[in-house]
N, C-alpha and C positions, 0 to 999 in steps of 0.2 A: 605481316611483315614477309617479306620475301629474300632471297639470298642470290648473289651474284656469284657463282663459282668460276674462278680465274686460274688457269694452269692447273696443276695436280694438286695444289694444297691451298690456295688463296680464297678466301670466303668473305664477302662483303654483305651487311644486312642493310635493306632498303626497304622503303614503303612498297606493297604492291602496286598501287597506282604510280608511284615515280619509276617503279621497275619496269612496267609496262611501257611507258612512253620511252625511258632508256633504250629497252630492248629494239624498240622501232627503229629508232635514230641509229643505235649501234650495228645493227644488223644490216642495215641499208649500207653502211659504210663498208662494213666487211664484205657483203656480197659484190662489192664492186671493187675488192682486192684493196681497199684503201686503209691504212693504220691509222690512229688517232690518239691524243694525249686524252684521258678522262679524269678530271679533278671535282673532287667534293669535299663537304664538311662532314665529319662523322665524330660526334661529341666532343666539339671542338677542336679537333685534331685535322689539318687539311691533308687528304690523301692523294694520289695521281698514279695512275698506273697507265702503261702505255698497251693499247689494245691493237691487236695485230692479227690477220686471217690465220695464221698458222699455230696460235696458242687457243687450247681446248677452251670454249665459252659455255656455260650453262646459267640458265636464269630458271629459278625455282620459287614458285609463288604459294604463298599460304592458302589462297582462295582458289578453286575450280574455277570460278566466274572472272572472265577478263573484263576489266575496266573500260569503259567508254573511251576513246581517246580524245583528247582536247588538241584539236587543230592548231590553235595558237601557241600551244606548248610545244608541239612536235617541231613546227616552224622555228621556235626561238631555239630549241636545243640543237637543230639540225644547222642552223645559222651558225651556233657556237662551235658545234663540231667541224664545221667547213673553214674556220677562222684560225690563224696561227698558233693562239694560246689553246685551241682543243675544246673538246666537250666539258663543259660545267654543268653541275645539277644545279639549275635555275630555279625559283618558285614557279610554281604553276600560274599563269596569269588567266584572267576569265575566260571562260569558252564562248567566244564570239559566235558560234552556230547554236548554242543553247541559252541564250538570253532573250 
């Protein structure tokens, strides 16, 4: 399990694999100076945070190994991030590149 540190005191826990994919999508948006809403379910509670380039963001992983990226998941998460409702943590689809 890894952690998303947002701002000076917000810490959220995610599976390392999901966090790796989120990092790819979120950093692409922030590097383009784009803000976005990120929503996920956390133990039955829906959480949303507003991500913007000016707020400190850190990704902390339990494992030193970076999981292989699933291109299909990146594409689905990116499509969600570009939609008006914002990024949602969607379930991982089958990896079309490794079937």
